[in-house]
C-alpha positions in Angstrom: 8.3 -13.4 16.1 8.4 -9.7 15.5 9.7 -7.9 12.6 13.5 -7.0 12.9 14.6 -3.4 13.4 15.9 -1.6 10.3 18.6 0.9 10.8 18.2 4.3 9.2 19.5 4.7 5.6 19.1 7.4 3.0 16.5 6.8 0.2 18.3 6.5 -3.1 18.7 9.8 -5.0 18.0 10.1 -8.9 21.7 9.6 -9.6 21.8 6.4 -7.7 19.1 4.7 -9.8 19.6 2.9 -13.0 18.6 4.5 -16.2 15.0 3.9 -17.4 14.8 1.2 -20.1 11.7 2.6 -21.6 10.2 6.0 -22.4 6.8 5.3 -21.0 4.7 8.0 -19.4 1.8 7.6 -17.1 -1.6 8.0 -18.6 -3.8 9.2 -15.7 -6.9 7.8 -17.3 -5.3 4.3 -17.1 -3.5 4.6 -13.8 -4.1 3.7 -10.2 -1.8 4.5 -7.3 -1.5 1.4 -5.1 -0.5 2.1 -1.5 0.4 -1.5 -0.4 1.0 -2.5 3.3 1.7 0.9 4.9 0.3 -0.3 8.2 1.9 0.8 11.4 2.9 -2.9 12.1 5.1 -2.9 9.0 6.4 0.5 9.6 7.3 -0.1 13.3 10.9 -1.6 12.6 11.9 1.8 11.1 13.0 4.9 13.1 10.1 7.3 13.1 12.3 10.4 12.6 14.8 9.1 10.1 15.2 8.0 6.5 14.0 6.0 4.8 10.7 6.4 6.6 10.5 10.2 6.6 11.4 10.3 2.9 9.1 7.5 2.1 6.0 9.1 3.7 6.8 12.5 2.2 7.2 11.0 -1.3 3.9 9.2 -0.9 2.1 12.3 0.1 3.4 14.0 -3.0 2.3 11.1 -5.2 -1.2 11.1 -3.5 -1.6 14.8 -4.1 -0.6 14.4 -7.7 -3.0 11.4 -8.1 -5.9 13.4 -6.8 -5.0 16.4 -8.9 -5.1 14.2 -11.9 -8.2 12.2 -11.0 -6.0 8.9 -10.4 -7.8 6.5 -8.0 -5.8 5.7 -4.9 -6.2 2.1 -3.6 -4.9 1.0 -0.2 -4.2 -2.5 0.8 -4.1 -3.6 4.4 -3.8 -7.0 6.1 -6.3 -7.8 8.9 -5.0 -8.3 12.3 -5.1 -11.5 14.3 -5.1 -13.9 11.5 -5.0 -17.7 12.3 -2.0 -19.7 11.1 -4.3 -21.3 8.6 -5.2 -17.9 7.2 -1.5 -16.9 7.0 -0.4 -20.1 5.3 3.4 -19.9 4.3 3.5 -16.3 5.7 3.2 -17.9 9.1 6.4 -20.0 8.5 8.4 -16.9 7.3 7.1 -14.1 9.4 5.2 -15.6 12.3 1.7 -14.5 13.4 1.6 -11.2 11.5 -0.3 -8.1 12.3 -1.6 -8.3 15.8 -5.4 -7.9 16.5 -4.6 -4.3 17.6 -6.3 -1.3 16.0 -3.1 0.8 16.1 -0.9 -2.1 14.4 -3.7 -2.6 11.7 -4.1 1.0 10.9 -2.5 2.8 7.8 0.1 5.2 9.1 -1.5 8.5 9.9 0.8 10.5 7.6 -0.6 8.6 4.6 -4.0 7.5 5.8 -6.7 7.1 3.2 -8.7 10.2 2.2 -12.4 10.2 1.5 -13.1 8.4 -1.7 -9.9 6.3 -1.6 -10.5 2.7 -2.0 -9.5 0.1 0.7 -8.9 -3.6 0.0 -8.4 -6.2 2.7 -5.2 -8.2 1.7 -4.6 -11.7 2.7 -1.4 -12.7 1.0 1.7 -10.9 -0.3 0.1 -10.1 -3.6 -2.5 -7.4 -3.7 -4.4 -9.5 -6.4 -4.8 -12.7 -4.4 -8.2 -12.8 -2.7 -9.1 -9.3 -3.5 -11.0 -7.7 -6.2 -8.1 -5.5 -7.3 -8.0 -7.0 -10.9 -11.7 -6.4 -11.4 -11.4 -2.9 -10.1 -8.6 -2.2 -12.7 -10.7 -3.8 -15.4 -13.6 -1.5 -14.3 -11.4 1.4 -14.6 -10.2 0.5 -18.0 -13.6 0.0 -19.2 -14.8 3.4 -18.2 -13.5 7.0 -19.0 -15.1 8.6 -16.0 -13.8 6.7 -12.9 -15.8 7.2 -9.8 -13.7 6.0 -6.8 -16.5 7.0 -4.3 -16.6 3.6 -2.7 -14.8 1.3 -0.3 -14.2 -2.2 -1.3 -13.8 -5.0 1.3 -12.8 -8.3 0.1 -13.9 -11.5 1.8 -11.8 -13.6 3.9 
C-alpha cells in the first residue's frame, strides 16, 4: 500500500489563519525546532514543483536559518526503513509497510537535510516522544543555559 497522491494546493496565507489566542513569544533559550518526518517517502505524494511542497520547504529553510542564528537546536525525526509488521504495530494496519528499506526513501529531503550539529532521532511511532529520548533532550536543554547540539542521538529499536 503506497501513500495516495496529493494534488497541489496553496499554503494558507496569514489572512487565512485564525487569530492567535495567546500573545506568547518564542524564547530561543527554551526552544527547539522539530523537523518531523520530512523523509522523501512521505513527501513523494506531493508534486515536486508545486505548492504546498515548494512553500513548505522554503518556509522550513527560513525557520532553520533563524533557529541557527538564535542558537536554537534543530532536531530531526526519521523513521527507519524496512520495519517489520511487529515494529509498525497499528501503523501497519492503517498505512501498510511504511518506509521501504531504500536509502533514497529513508533520507530527509535534500532541500532541508540536517546540517552539521543538528540532532537526529530515529522515530518508531507517530509521536516523536515514543521510544526516543526527545523528552530527555528537552529537559537537558531546559537545565542548561548553554546548549551544545554537537551530537547525534540515535534511539534504540
